[in-house]
C-alpha positions as CSV (number, residue, x, y, z in Angstrom):
1,M,243.2,197.0,1.7
2,N,243.3,196.7,5.4
3,D,241.2,199.3,7.2
4,A,242.3,198.3,10.7
5,F,244.1,200.9,12.8
6,D,247.8,200.0,13.3
7,F,249.1,201.3,16.7
8,D,252.7,200.6,16.0
9,R,252.7,202.6,12.7
10,A,250.8,205.4,14.3
11,A,253.2,205.5,17.2
12,R,256.2,205.8,14.8
13,R,254.5,208.6,12.8
14,I,253.8,210.5,16.1
15,A,257.4,210.1,17.1
16,R,258.5,211.4,13.7
17,N,256.0,214.3,13.8
18,M,257.5,215.2,17.2
19,L,261.0,215.4,15.8
20,W,259.8,217.6,12.9
21,L,257.8,219.9,15.2
22,A,260.8,220.1,17.7
23,A,263.2,221.1,14.8
24,A,260.8,223.6,13.3
25,G,259.9,225.1,16.7
26,T,263.6,225.4,17.7
27,L,264.5,227.1,14.4
28,A,261.5,229.4,14.6
29,G,262.3,230.3,18.2
30,W,265.9,231.0,17.3
31,A,264.9,233.2,14.4
32,A,262.2,235.1,16.3
33,A,263.7,235.4,19.9
34,G,267.2,234.2,20.0
35,W,269.1,231.2,21.4
36,R,267.6,231.3,24.9
37,W,264.1,230.8,23.5
38,A,265.3,228.1,21.1
39,A,267.1,226.3,23.9
40,G,264.0,226.5,26.1
41,F,261.7,225.2,23.4
42,L,264.2,222.4,22.6
43,L,264.3,221.4,26.3
44,G,260.6,221.3,26.5
45,A,260.3,219.3,23.4
46,A,262.9,216.8,24.7
47,I,260.9,216.4,28.0
48,S,257.8,215.9,25.8
49,M,259.6,213.2,23.9
50,V,260.6,211.4,27.1
51,N,257.0,211.7,28.3
52,Y,255.8,210.2,25.0
53,R,258.1,207.3,25.3
54,G,256.8,206.6,28.8
55,L,253.2,206.9,27.7
56,K,253.8,204.6,24.8
57,R,255.4,202.0,27.1
58,L,252.4,202.3,29.4
59,V,249.9,201.7,26.6
60,E,252.0,198.7,25.4
61,S,252.1,197.3,29.0
62,L,248.3,197.5,29.1
63,G,248.2,195.3,26.0
64,G,250.6,192.8,27.6
65,K,253.6,193.5,25.4
66,V,256.1,194.9,28.0
67,T,257.1,193.6,31.4
68,G,259.3,195.3,33.9
69,H,259.5,197.7,36.8
70,G,257.1,200.3,35.6
71,G,256.3,201.8,39.0
72,I,260.0,202.4,39.8
73,R,260.7,203.9,36.4
74,F,257.7,206.1,36.7
75,V,258.8,207.6,40.0
76,V,262.5,207.9,38.9
77,R,261.5,209.6,35.7
78,F,259.4,212.2,37.3
79,L,261.9,212.9,40.1
80,L,264.5,213.5,37.4
81,L,262.1,215.8,35.5
82,A,261.3,217.7,38.7
83,G,265.0,218.1,39.4
84,A,265.6,219.4,35.8
85,A,262.7,221.8,36.2
86,Y,264.1,223.1,39.4
87,V,267.6,223.6,37.9
88,I,266.0,225.4,34.9
89,L,263.9,227.7,37.1
90,R,266.7,228.5,39.5
91,F,270.0,228.6,37.5
92,S,269.4,228.8,33.8
93,S,269.0,231.8,31.6
94,I,266.6,230.1,29.1
95,Y,263.0,231.2,29.0
96,L,260.5,229.2,31.1
97,L,257.7,230.1,28.7
98,A,259.7,228.5,25.9
99,V,260.1,225.3,27.9
100,L,256.3,225.2,28.5
101,V,255.6,225.8,24.8
102,G,258.0,223.0,23.9
103,L,256.0,220.6,26.2
104,F,253.1,220.9,23.7
105,V,255.1,219.1,20.9
106,L,253.4,215.8,21.8
107,I,250.0,217.4,21.5
108,G,250.8,218.9,18.1
109,A,252.1,215.5,16.9
110,V,249.0,213.7,18.0
111,F,246.8,216.3,16.3
112,I,248.8,215.8,13.1
113,E,248.3,212.1,13.3
114,A,244.6,212.5,14.1
115,A,244.1,214.7,11.1
116,R,246.0,212.2,8.9
117,E,243.8,209.3,10.2
118,I,240.6,211.3,9.5
119,Y,241.7,212.3,6.0
120,Y,242.6,208.7,5.1
121,A,239.4,207.3,6.7
122,G,237.3,209.6,4.6
123,K,239.4,208.7,1.5
124,R,238.9,205.0,2.2
125,T,235.2,205.5,2.6
126,L,234.9,207.4,-0.7
127,D,237.0,204.7,-2.5
128,H,234.8,201.9,-1.3
129,Q,231.4,203.5,-2.2
130,D,229.4,201.8,-4.9
131,L,228.3,204.7,-7.1
């Protein structure tokens, strides 16, 4: 059994957890507060997913995996996000608070992954003890 941490597998699980949290939060928002809350949460979750993709690429580039125009992409991405935030605040009828709550989808997914790693690390430790 390999006890080493696998970044690629953890990154895939975090992305999958984000999708599940986004779906669950959108459905819960729709049921509790209507379509405007659900749309806001979904938009925030989508922004969070785009942010995760950028952070993942940044981490990979630190390890030497990815090459490219990271600085230009960084600036363009955040200009687009700022423009989207302006349009949401100015012209949309969706709730800003729901968008802000949706931005925390990445944090929730990372917590789920951390709890999983802690659980399995403890299980591996117990499995390898000589009693």
